[in-house]
N, C-alpha and C positions, 0 to 999 in steps of 0.2 A: 504493500500500500504506500509506504513512504517512498520507495524507489520510483513508483509510477508518478507520485506527486512531484518529486524532484525533476523527473524527465519532462513533465508538463511545464514546470516553471522554466526549465532551460529553453523549451520551445518558444515560450512567450517572450523571453528577454533576448533570444538570439536574433540578431539583425537579419532582415530578409535579404536574400541574395540580390545583388544589383544587376539589373538588365543593362548590359553594356552595348547592346546591338545598335542603340541610337547614337553611339559615339564613333561609329565607323566613319571612314572618310566620305562615304556617299550617304551618310545618315543625316540626322538633324542636329549635328554639333553646331554650337554657336561659336564661331571663330573669335568673336569679340571677348570671350572669356579667357582666351590664351594670353599669357604674359609675354610680351615682346622681349627679346634679348637686350641686355644692357652692358655697357662698358664697365669693366672692373667689377667691384662687388656691390654695385647699386641694385636695389630691389626692383625687380620687374613689376609692371602693372598691367592690368587688363584695360580694355577699352572703356569699360564702365567706370573704373577708378579714375582714369585720365579725364574722361568727359565730365565727371563730377567735379574734379578740380577746375576744369575750364569753365563750367557753369558757375561755380563760386566766384571765380575771378571776374567774369562778366557782370554778375549781379553786384559785386562789390564796386566795380567801376561805375555802373549805372546809378547806384545809390549815391555815390560821391558826387557825380555830375548833377543829379537831381537836387542834392543838398545845396550845391553852389548856386544853381538856378533859382531855388526857392529862398535863398538868402540865409539858410540855416548856418552855413559856414562860408567864409570868404577864402579859406585856405585851400590851396591846391598846388602841388609841386610838379610841374611838367617834366622836369628831369627825372624824378622818381617814377612817374607814370610811364616814361619812355623806356625804362629798364626791363626789357623783355626777358632777360636772364634771371631776374629777381623773383618772379612769381613761381608758383609750384609747377605750372606747365612748362615754363621756361627752363627750370632746373631739370625736369624730366627730358626735355628735348636735347639738352646738352649731353645726355648719357645714353639715350636709346640708340641701338645699333641694329640696323636692318639693311644690309648691303643690297639685297635684291630690290628694295624700294627706295633707293638713294634719291632719285629725282623727286618722288613724292614727299620724302622727308625734307628735302631742301625747300620745296615749295611750302610745306607746312611751317618750317622755321621762318621763311620769308613773310608769309601772311600773318603769323603770330606777331612778328616784330612790327609789321605794318599796322596791326591793330593797336599795339602799344604806342606807336608814333602818332597815330590819329587821336588816341586818347589824350596824349600830351598836348597836341595841337588844340583840342577842344578845351582842355583845362586852361591853357594859355589865353585863349579867346575869352573864356569866362572871367579870368582874372583881370582882363582889360575892359571888362564891362560889356562885352559883346555876347549877350545871353541868347540871342535869337538863333545863331548857328547851332548852339548846344541843344536848345529845345528841339530844333529840327532833327538833330542827330539822334535824339532819344526816342523819336517816333519809330515804330516797327518798320524795318526794311528801307530806311532812308539813309542815304549818304555812304561815303567811303568807309566809315568806321563800322557800320552795320554790315556792309558787304564783306569786309575783311573777316569779321566774326563768322559769317556764314561759310566762307572759304575754309577757315580753320575747322569748322564742324565737318565739312565734306571730306577734307583731306585726312582728318583723324580717323574717320571710319574706313577710308580707303587703305590705310596702313594695315588694319586687321583683316580686311577682306582680300588683301594681297592683289589689288588691282588698281590701275590708274582710274581717276574719275571718269565716268562714262561720257563719251562724246557722241554727237549725232549730227545729222544734216537735215535741213528743212528745204522743201520746195513748194513754193506757192502755186496754187492752181493756175494753169495756163502759162507757167514759166518753165524753162528748161534748166535754170540755174539752181544749184544747191547752195544753201547758206549754212556755214558752220555754226554750231551751237554746243552748249554744254548742259548736261542734265543736272538740275539741282534737286529734283524730286520726281519719283515715278511710283505710282501705286502698283501693288502686286498684280492687279488685273490689267494693268497697262491702259486703263481707260483715261487716266489723267496724267499729264506731264507738266512740270515746271522747268523752264529752260532759261538760260542767259545767252544773249546774242548781241551782235552789234548792228542789228537792223530793227526798225520799228515795224510792227505788224498791225494790220487793220483788224479791229474786232470783228468776229464772225467770218474772217477769211478762212478759206479751206487750205490746209497744208498737208503735205505728205512727209512722213518722218522715216528716216532710216538710221540705224545705229552704225557708227563707223567701227565699233569694236565687235559687232555681230554681223559679219558679211553674209552669213547664210540666213539670217532672220528676214522675214518678209517686211516690206515697207508698210506703214500704217497711216491711216487717214485721220485727221483731227480738225477741229474748229478752234480758232483763237477766241478764248473767252475774255481775256484781258491782256493788255500789253502796256507796261508802264516803264518810265525811266528807272534803271536800276541804281544809278549813282548820280550824285551831284558834286562829287569831288573831282578836281582837275585830272587826277591820275586815272579815273575811270569814266571819263566823259565819253558819251556815245553808247554806253552799255544799257541794254533793255532786258527786262524780265517778262517772259511771256508765259501765260497759263493756257494750256491746251486741254481740250476735253472732247 
């Protein structure tokens, strides 16, 4: 009787076997949980850890700018804000080592530094009493600072997915010319696309889309739901964001 009871207790406390079939290369593994290699004895981090650090950095910067605009504080140090190596993401970028994605990593470092430089410029403007540009930059999707943040988001994910950011080409109905664009967002069912490009598109215009990184994939037809200027900074003049559906 006692032996049966002990056996039953062992069954209850024994951990259930782990089904590892989902972790196969062709299974449902989430690559973003992988820790990228680091130089030296630095601790590797997953995509989720790095993206959380990046989210905190962006939120801290937005709060500081908002406080300056609202007059809560007049203090802002542009030189400190420009220090892209000083924040947590900047420290991580100094040590992450991924030779196979060197170009993407270089782009990520560049856009992260550009984000800090734009932040420093906004703080300097606010300190000079020019609050309007700062208020405009705080609006969603407006200006060079916002665009730099979105590029960092895209490039971060690309490191873990081991691919370059997706590119595609658009062709307007009735035209033979293909227009280069970059994918910012694509739904799983491919019914909606958000792209950046250097051409303004007319709302409700019919376009055909083909992926440059998927030569065997068929072209798809969309309508332009909205097209707006993507940037107002001089370095990004002429860029547009188009929403296709």
